[in-house]
N, C-alpha and C positions, 0 to 999 in steps of 0.2 A: 608193512614189514612186521615180522612177529616179534614179541616181547614177551619176557617173562615179567609179570606184573603181580605186585604185593597188593591183597584184598582183604587185609586183615591178619590178626594172629593165626598162624597155622593155614592160611587160606592163600594159594598162589594159583595163577591160570597163565597159559600160554595165549596171548591177545593179539590180534590185528591191530596194529598202530600205523598213523601215517608217517610218511617219510619227514624226517625234520628239514628244516628250511635254514639257509643261512640268515641270522638277524643282526650280527654284527660284523664289522670288517676283519675281525681276527679269527672269526668261525672257520671250522673246517668240518665236513660231514666224512665220517669213516664207515664205509660198508665192513662190517665185520666178517672175517673168513673163519676164524676159531675164536672160541671164548671159553672161559668157565661160566657155566650157567649160575653158579652159587659160590661165593667165596666165604670167609669167616664172618664178614660184616652181613652179607646177605643173610647167612643162617641167624644170625641175631635179631636182625629186621623180621624174619619168618616166624620167628618163636615169640616176637611181640616185646623183646627187650629195649626197642628204640621207639619210645613215645613220640618221638618228633616227626617219624615217618608215618605218613597217612596214606590209606588205602589209595591205589591208582599209581603208586611209584612203580616204576621200572627198575627192575633188579639187573645185577650183572654189569661189570665194569672193566674186567680184565680181559683184553684181547688181542688179537693181531688181525689187521684188516688192510684195505687199500683205499686211499683217499679218493672219495668221488667228486668232491666240490670243495673249493676255498674261497673265502672272503677276498675283499679287495686288498686287504692289507696281510697277506699270506706270509708273513715272517719267514720260516724255514720250512714250510709244508707245500709240497706240489702236488697237484693231481695226477692220479694213476701212480702214484708212489705207495710203497708197502710201509706200513707202520704200526706201532703198538699203540693200543688206547688203555688208560689206566684211570682216566677221570670219570666219574659218575654222570650219567645222563639223566636229568629229572623230567 
């Protein structure tokens, strides 16, 4: 999958990254259909204003997608359902 990756202040790149895997029973993998590439938080990171953000961080976290896969304890999320994703992926 392609991802916008922070590589240091003022440096960003679209890079190929592996598809995420379910690692906890409450996980869900969402295939994004539409997303903002950068929001205000991402802009602060790109400028270098967030010292805790290290190079290699995947940016962008506000999107709409389809649930591809869910963990064994899938609370309210079901596979093949549309959803919105607002949580950062590290």
